[in-house]
C-alpha positions in Angstrom: 126.8 92.9 102.4 128.2 93.9 105.8 131.2 91.8 107.0 130.6 92.3 110.7 127.9 92.2 113.4 129.6 94.9 115.5 126.8 97.3 116.1 129.1 100.3 116.6 130.6 99.7 113.1 127.2 99.2 111.5 125.8 102.3 113.1 128.7 104.4 111.9 128.5 103.0 108.3 124.7 103.5 108.2 124.9 107.1 109.6 127.6 107.9 107.0 125.5 106.5 104.2 122.4 108.4 105.4 124.4 111.6 105.3 126.3 111.1 102.0 123.6 109.0 100.1 125.8 106.7 98.0 124.2 104.6 95.3 126.1 101.5 96.6 128.1 100.4 99.6 131.1 98.1 99.2 132.9 96.5 102.1 136.6 96.0 101.6 137.6 92.5 102.6 141.3 92.8 101.8 141.2 89.9 99.3 143.5 90.0 96.2 140.5 89.3 94.0 138.6 92.4 95.2 141.7 94.7 95.1 142.5 93.5 91.5 139.0 94.3 90.4 139.1 97.8 92.0 142.4 98.5 90.1 140.8 97.4 86.8 137.8 99.6 87.5 140.0 102.6 88.4 142.0 102.2 85.1 138.8 101.9 83.1 137.5 105.2 84.7 140.8 107.0 84.2 141.5 107.4 87.9 144.6 105.3 87.5 147.0 104.8 84.5 148.5 101.4 84.2 152.2 101.4 83.8 154.6 99.1 82.0 153.9 95.7 83.5 157.4 94.3 82.6 159.3 97.2 84.0 157.0 98.3 86.9 154.7 95.3 87.6 151.4 96.1 89.2 152.2 99.9 89.3 149.9 102.8 88.5 150.0 106.6 88.1 147.4 108.9 89.6 146.9 112.6 89.1 145.1 114.9 91.6 143.5 118.2 90.8 146.0 121.1 90.6 144.4 122.7 93.7 144.9 119.5 95.8 148.5 118.6 95.9 149.6 118.7 99.6 148.5 118.7 103.2 146.6 121.9 104.1 147.6 122.9 107.6 145.4 126.0 107.7 142.4 123.7 106.9 143.4 121.1 109.5 141.6 121.5 112.8 141.7 119.9 116.3 138.2 120.0 117.6 138.2 119.8 121.4 135.5 121.0 123.8 137.9 123.6 125.2 139.9 125.7 122.8 142.8 125.8 125.2 143.2 122.0 125.1 144.0 122.2 121.3 146.7 124.7 122.2 148.1 127.7 120.4 149.9 125.8 117.6 146.8 124.0 116.3 143.9 125.4 114.4 140.8 124.9 116.6 137.0 124.6 115.9 134.3 123.7 118.4 133.2 120.1 117.8 129.5 121.0 117.3 130.4 123.7 114.7 132.8 121.3 112.9 130.3 118.4 112.8 127.6 120.8 111.4 129.9 122.4 108.9 131.2 119.1 107.5 127.7 117.5 107.5 126.4 120.3 105.3 129.3 119.9 102.9 129.2 116.1 102.8 125.3 115.8 102.6 124.4 114.0 99.5 127.9 114.2 98.1 128.1 110.5 97.2 125.0 110.4 95.1 125.9 108.5 91.9 129.0 107.1 93.6 130.0 104.1 95.6 130.9 104.3 99.3 133.7 102.0 100.3 134.0 100.7 103.9 137.7 100.1 104.8 138.4 98.2 108.0 142.1 98.8 108.8 144.6 98.3 111.5 147.5 100.6 112.5 150.0 98.0 113.7 150.0 94.3 113.2 146.5 92.8 113.8 146.3 91.2 117.2 149.5 92.9 118.6 149.3 94.8 121.9 150.2 98.0 119.9 147.4 97.6 117.3 144.7 100.2 117.0 141.8 99.8 114.6 139.9 102.1 112.3 137.0 102.2 109.9 137.3 104.7 107.0 134.4 105.3 104.7 135.2 106.9 101.4 134.0 107.5 97.9 137.5 107.2 96.4 139.0 104.0 94.9 142.4 105.8 95.1 142.0 105.9 98.9 141.0 102.3 99.1 144.0 101.2 97.1 146.5 103.4 99.0 145.1 102.4 102.4 145.5 98.8 101.2 149.3 99.5 100.9 149.7 101.8 103.9 147.7 99.8 106.5 146.5 96.3 107.2 143.1 96.1 105.5 140.3 93.6 105.5 138.0 91.2 107.4 140.8 90.2 109.9 140.4 93.7 111.3 136.7 93.3 111.8 137.3 89.8 113.4 139.7 91.5 115.8 137.2 94.1 116.7 134.6 91.4 117.5 131.0 92.3 118.3 131.6 95.4 120.4 135.2 96.6 119.9 135.9 100.3 119.6 137.6 101.9 116.7 138.6 105.3 115.1 135.8 106.6 112.9 136.9 108.2 109.7 134.6 109.8 107.1 136.2 110.9 103.8 134.1 112.5 101.0 135.7 113.9 97.9 132.7 116.1 97.2 133.8 118.3 94.3 137.4 118.9 95.6 136.6 122.5 96.3 139.7 124.1 98.0 137.5 126.8 99.7 135.4 124.1 101.4 138.2 121.7 102.2 138.5 120.7 105.9 140.3 117.9 107.8 138.7 117.7 111.2 140.0 115.7 114.2 137.8 115.0 117.2 140.2 113.4 119.7 137.6 113.3 122.4 135.3 111.3 120.1 137.9 109.1 118.3 136.7 110.5 115.0 138.1 112.1 111.8 136.3 113.9 108.9 137.9 114.9 105.7 136.0 116.7 102.9 136.8 118.2 99.5 140.3 116.7 99.1 141.6 113.6 97.3 145.3 114.1 98.1 146.9 111.3 100.2 148.0 113.3 103.2 144.5 114.6 103.7 142.5 111.5 102.9 144.5 108.4 103.9 143.1 108.8 107.4 145.2 106.1 109.0 148.4 108.1 108.4 149.0 111.5 110.0 145.3 111.9 111.0 145.0 108.7 113.0 148.6 107.5 113.6 149.8 110.9 114.9 147.1 113.5 115.7 144.5 111.1 117.2 147.2 108.6 118.5 149.2 111.3 120.2 146.1 112.2 122.2 145.4 108.5 122.9 149.0 108.0 123.9 148.9 110.8 126.4 145.7 109.3 128.0 147.0 105.8 128.0 150.7 106.3 128.8 152.5 105.8 125.5 154.0 107.9 122.7 152.9 108.4 119.1 155.8 110.0 117.3 156.8 111.3 113.9 159.9 109.0 114.0 161.7 106.5 111.8 162.9 103.3 113.4 166.1 101.6 112.2 168.1 98.6 113.3 171.9 98.4 113.3 173.5 94.9 113.1 177.0 94.8 114.4 179.8 92.5 113.1 179.2 90.1 116.1 175.5 89.8 115.2 174.2 92.1 118.0 171.3 94.3 117.0 170.4 97.7 118.4 167.5 100.0 117.4 167.2 103.7 117.1 164.2 106.0 116.7 164.7 109.4 115.1 162.7 112.5 114.4 163.5 115.1 111.7 161.4 117.9 110.1 160.9 117.7 106.3 163.9 118.0 104.1 166.3 116.9 106.8 167.2 113.4 105.6 164.7 111.3 107.5 164.0 108.7 104.9 167.6 108.5 103.9 168.6 107.7 107.4 165.9 105.1 107.8 167.2 103.3 104.7 170.9 104.1 105.1 173.5 102.1 103.2 176.7 102.0 105.3 180.1 102.9 103.7 181.9 100.1 102.0 184.4 99.4 104.8 181.5 99.1 107.3 179.7 96.6 105.1 182.8 94.6 104.7 183.2 94.4 108.5 179.6 93.1 108.7 177.6 96.2 109.7 174.1 96.3 108.4 171.2 98.7 108.6 167.6 97.4 108.7 164.5 99.6 108.3 161.6 99.0 110.7 159.8 102.2 109.7 160.5 105.4 107.9 157.9 107.9 109.3 155.9 106.9 112.4 156.7 105.1 115.7 154.5 104.1 118.6 156.5 103.6 121.8 155.5 101.9 125.0 157.4 101.0 128.2 158.1 97.3 128.4 158.1 95.1 131.5 162.0 95.3 131.5 161.8 99.1 131.9 163.0 99.9 128.4 161.2 101.8 125.7 159.8 99.5 122.9 158.6 100.7 119.5 156.7 99.5 116.5 156.0 101.1 113.1 152.2 101.1 112.8 152.2 101.5 109.1 152.4 98.9 106.3 153.9 101.0 103.5 155.9 104.1 102.5 154.3 107.3 101.4 157.4 109.0 100.1 158.3 112.1 98.2 159.5 111.2 94.7 161.6 114.2 93.5 165.2 113.8 94.5 164.9 110.0 95.0 167.4 108.1 92.9 169.9 105.3 93.1 172.5 107.5 94.8 170.3 109.5 97.2 168.2 106.5 98.4 168.7 103.3 96.6 166.5 101.3 98.9 163.6 103.7 98.7 163.8 103.6 94.9 163.8 99.8 94.9 160.8 99.8 97.1 158.8 101.5 94.2 159.6 98.8 91.6 156.3 96.8 92.1 152.9 97.2 93.6 153.3 101.0 93.8 150.9 103.9 93.2 152.6 107.0 92.0 150.9 110.4 92.5 151.6 113.5 90.4 154.8 112.3 88.9 155.5 112.5 85.1 154.7 109.8 82.6 157.4 108.7 80.2 155.4 107.8 77.1 158.2 106.0 75.4 158.0 103.1 77.7 155.1 103.9 80.1 157.3 104.3 83.1 157.4 107.3 85.5 159.9 110.1 85.9 160.6 112.9 88.3 163.3 115.5 88.7 166.4 113.9 90.2 165.6 110.4 89.1 168.1 110.6 86.3 170.4 113.3 84.8 168.9 112.6 81.4 165.6 114.3 80.7 162.9 112.1 79.0 162.3 113.3 75.4 158.6 112.3 75.4 156.8 113.0 78.6 153.4 114.0 80.0 153.7 116.2 83.1 151.9 115.8 86.3 148.9 117.9 85.1 148.4 115.7 82.0 150.0 118.0 79.5 153.0 117.3 77.1 156.3 118.4 78.7 159.1 120.1 76.8 162.5 119.3 78.4 164.1 122.2 76.5 162.1 124.6 78.7 163.1 122.9 82.0 164.9 125.2 84.5 165.7 123.4 87.8 165.5 126.8 89.6 161.9 127.3 88.4 159.5 124.7 89.9 156.8 125.7 87.4 158.9 124.1 84.6 159.1 120.7 86.4 157.5 117.6 84.9 156.6 116.1 88.3 155.1 118.1 91.1 157.6 119.0 93.9 155.4 117.1 96.4 154.7 114.2 94.1 154.5 110.9 95.9 154.9 107.1 95.8 152.9 104.7 97.9 154.9 101.5 98.1 154.6 98.3 100.2 157.3 98.4 102.9 157.9 94.7 102.2 159.5 95.8 98.9 162.3 97.5 100.7 165.6 95.6 100.3 166.7 96.5 103.8 163.3 95.9 105.6 163.8 94.5 109.1 162.7 91.0 110.0 160.9 92.8 112.8 158.6 94.6 110.4 155.3 92.9 110.4 156.1 91.1 113.7 153.9 91.0 116.7 156.9 92.0 118.7 158.2 95.5 119.2 161.9 96.5 119.2 163.8 98.0 122.2 165.1 101.5 121.6 168.7 102.3 122.6 168.8 105.9 121.3 166.4 108.6 120.3 167.8 111.1 117.8 166.4 114.6 117.1 167.7 116.6 114.2 167.3 119.7 112.0 168.8 121.7 109.2 171.1 124.3 110.6 173.9 126.1 108.7 175.8 127.0 111.9 175.6 126.9 115.7 174.5 123.2 116.1 177.3 120.7 116.0 177.3 117.5 114.0 176.1 115.5 117.0 175.7 116.0 120.8 174.2 114.0 123.6 171.7 115.2 126.2 172.8 115.0 129.8 169.6 113.1 130.9 166.0 112.4 129.8 164.6 115.8 130.7 167.4 117.6 129.0 166.7 115.4 125.9 163.0 116.4 126.0 164.2 120.0 126.1 166.5 119.4 123.1 163.5 117.9 121.2 161.3 120.9 122.2 163.9 123.2 120.7 164.1 121.5 117.3 164.3 123.9 114.4 165.4 124.2 110.8 166.4 127.1 108.6 164.4 127.6 105.4 166.3 126.8 102.2 166.0 128.2 98.7 163.4 125.5 97.9 161.1 126.9 100.6 158.7 129.8 100.1 159.9 133.1 101.7 163.3 134.2 102.9 166.3 131.9 103.1 167.7 131.2 106.5 164.6 131.9 108.6 164.4 129.7 111.7 161.3 127.5 111.7 160.5 125.7 115.0 159.2 122.2 114.8 159.3 120.5 118.3 160.0 116.8 118.0 159.0 117.2 114.3 155.4 117.1 115.6 154.3 120.7 115.1 151.7 119.8 112.5 150.8 116.5 114.1 150.2 116.9 117.8 146.5 116.4 118.6 146.5 118.5 121.7 148.3 121.4 123.5 152.0 121.4 122.7 152.9 122.3 126.3 150.9 119.3 127.5 152.8 117.2 124.9 156.1 118.3 126.4 154.8 117.4 129.9 153.7 114.0 128.7 157.3 113.4 127.5 158.6 114.4 130.9 156.1 112.1 132.6 157.0 109.2 130.4 160.6 109.6 131.6 159.5 108.9 135.1 158.0 105.5 133.9 161.1 104.3 132.0 163.5 102.7 134.4 166.1 102.1 131.6 165.5 105.0 129.2 167.2 105.4 125.8 169.8 108.1 125.6 168.9 111.2 123.6 171.0 112.9 120.9 170.8 115.7 118.4 172.3 115.6 115.0 172.9 118.2 112.2 174.0 116.9 108.9 173.8 120.4 107.3 176.6 122.6 108.7 178.0 124.8 106.0 181.2 126.8 105.6 181.4 130.6 104.9 180.9 129.8 101.2 177.8 127.7 101.7 179.5 124.3 101.1 178.2 121.4 103.2 180.9 120.4 105.7 179.7 116.9 106.2 179.0 114.4 103.4 175.8 113.0 104.9 173.9 110.1 103.3 175.6 106.7 104.0 178.4 108.4 105.9 175.9 109.3 108.6 176.6 105.7 109.7 179.8 107.1 111.3 177.8 109.3 113.6 175.3 106.5 114.3 178.2 104.2 115.3 179.4 106.8 117.9 175.9 107.3 119.2 175.5 103.5 119.9 178.9 103.3 121.4 177.8 106.1 123.8 174.8 104.0 124.7 177.1 101.2 125.5 179.5 103.4 127.4 182.5 102.4 125.3 183.5 105.9 124.2 184.0 109.1 126.2 182.8 112.5 125.4 183.5 116.1 126.3 180.9 118.0 128.4 180.0 121.4 126.9 177.5 124.1 127.5 174.9 122.2 125.5 175.6 118.6 126.4 178.1 115.9 125.6 180.1 116.3 122.3 182.3 113.6 120.7 186.0 113.7 120.8 186.8 113.9 117.1 189.1 110.9 117.3 186.2 108.7 118.4 184.3 109.2 115.1 185.5 106.9 112.3 186.5 108.9 109.3 188.7 106.3 107.7 188.2 105.9 103.9 186.0 109.0 103.9 186.5 110.5 100.5 184.7 113.8 100.6 185.6 117.1 99.0 184.1 120.0 101.0 185.0 122.5 98.3 187.4 122.5 95.5 190.8 121.2 96.7 189.7 120.8 100.3 189.3 117.2 101.5 187.6 116.2 104.7 190.0 115.4 107.5 190.2 115.4 111.3 190.5 119.2 111.4 187.3 119.4 109.3 185.6 117.2 111.8 186.7 119.2 114.7 185.3 122.3 113.0 181.8 120.9 112.9 181.9 119.7 116.6 182.7 123.2 117.9 180.2 124.7 120.4 180.2 128.5 120.2 178.9 129.7 123.5 178.1 133.2 122.1 175.9 131.7 119.4 174.3 129.4 121.8 173.5 132.3 124.1 171.6 133.9 121.2 170.0 130.5 120.6 168.7 130.3 124.2 167.3 133.8 123.9 165.5 133.0 120.7 164.1 129.8 122.2 162.9 131.6 125.3 161.0 134.0 122.9 159.5 131.0 121.1 158.4 129.4 124.4 156.8 132.6 125.6 155.5 133.9 122.3 154.2 130.7 120.6 153.5 128.0 123.1 152.9 130.5 125.9 151.8 128.2 128.8 151.7 124.7 130.1 155.4 124.2 129.5 156.7 121.9 132.3 159.2 123.3 134.8 161.8 120.8 133.8 162.1 122.5 130.4 162.4 125.9 131.9 165.1 124.6 134.1 167.0 123.2 131.1 166.7 126.5 129.4 168.0 128.4 132.4 170.9 125.9 132.6 171.7 126.6 129.0 171.6 130.4 129.5 173.9 130.1 132.5 176.3 127.8 130.7 176.6 130.3 127.8 177.4 133.4 129.9 180.8 134.9 129.2 183.5 133.7 131.6 184.0 137.1 133.3 180.2 137.4 134.0 180.1 133.9 135.4 183.1 134.6 137.8 181.5 137.9 139.0 178.3 136.1 139.7 180.1 133.4 141.7 181.7 136.1 143.9 
């Protein structure tokens, strides 16, 4: 029975049912009773495995097909009327072609199955930031994950009322055929279609599909930002709180920073970190001229391998109840889960992520094929579980952003931290974000991969227009946050990390917020403002860079150096990226920042001759 009289919703559900022809339609009301029943049904069918109720209460394990384990960027399309509006970075398909293609694939695909109607909200229902969606799906796994990741149920339909608009989302598992797998976005129609996948990143349509690709397009049209950013709060010893938003490409410490535990002497002074969000931020200009942000999600969709009590205690604690694990290993001794990096001890009796017995004697950490858990295995955990979750999480109120941080994984060139000269220079820094491939990535090591604002896979329109939107937003923000770049991954000539990272990143965060307050100075360099080493607290920092070499003030100065010769090459490479990849629509302000960088990095003798 339908839970709404909204004709637009009813028409969408009826049209989807006519196409996919399910045996039954179930509306998700968000009640505990209904969700419990669906979990029981999924366990009975084998779609979920119930875990140890005493050790992991209300937790379950799910396995996907081996051909369906990650987002598929080459099967993800932005479907705009004009190809140029999707831009050179996105895959494009004409809307008419995409609708026809997906309709043929999805036609009759739900025969013998149930179609679930999920009303969901990105953001707290009723807040000025909230945006609503309806996802129809034939997957209980999707229903249960969306129930964790978003706000689900009848309250969303009540908020929509009789004629409210929403994002339409159709997901059909079909037969999970990788050759016919498509994730289509129609930003001009507020619609998403996903077929032939059952993996979270492709089918939890509220996440990357809605909250970034569609929302970035909406934000451009409506004057706000949808960003691939964490939001964290810092409480100072005097009780004052400041909030930071930060964007990092994958494997650059984003979740660790979001849930950072400060060093002991910081905690003893009264410093505290609070997590508002670990992945997505929606930002609007407030009446006070500041930039305000919310986390539109309700849960964490985190990568499991490498997560442990040392690397991210708070993330691990978040998984201890009400969590769905995907493609991790099953420890059959106690019906708990395991993944590489969770513990040094390997489980003796274990079922790997494909459902086969795992032999720990054959495990080689350099060979991913010997892993018990898939390298992209996941946990979907309620954000409310996080020990350091902010009191602002789940609030109707947004938080004011004092600083925006961009970061990447660079072995050299980029210093530990530097500050942009102004907003437009900060946008330029974000546009230039890049990381070097590691041994864990496919292909050659050390290859530069550009990921502007960490939004390369997630911008729902032309990247040049996206940069221009950032520039235009700066004109609307009377009191803009200051913008910084960080690099936790500088290495010495032997490949040793020169900065400890993890909780010690609090030391850099403290300097950043002091700069926002104007209480510390900085040195102006060719790339922006770099800290004076003495202004970063390295007291009680016990870190051994390599055997016999402890971290000290000299070590800190080494990772704050700006090498103009290297940066001249960086500017040249970036110019090639602008011209070769993004090609057009890049705003003049970014070209001007690039020209300034090039001029700043010219050798002194050339600069003197030019001035004469």
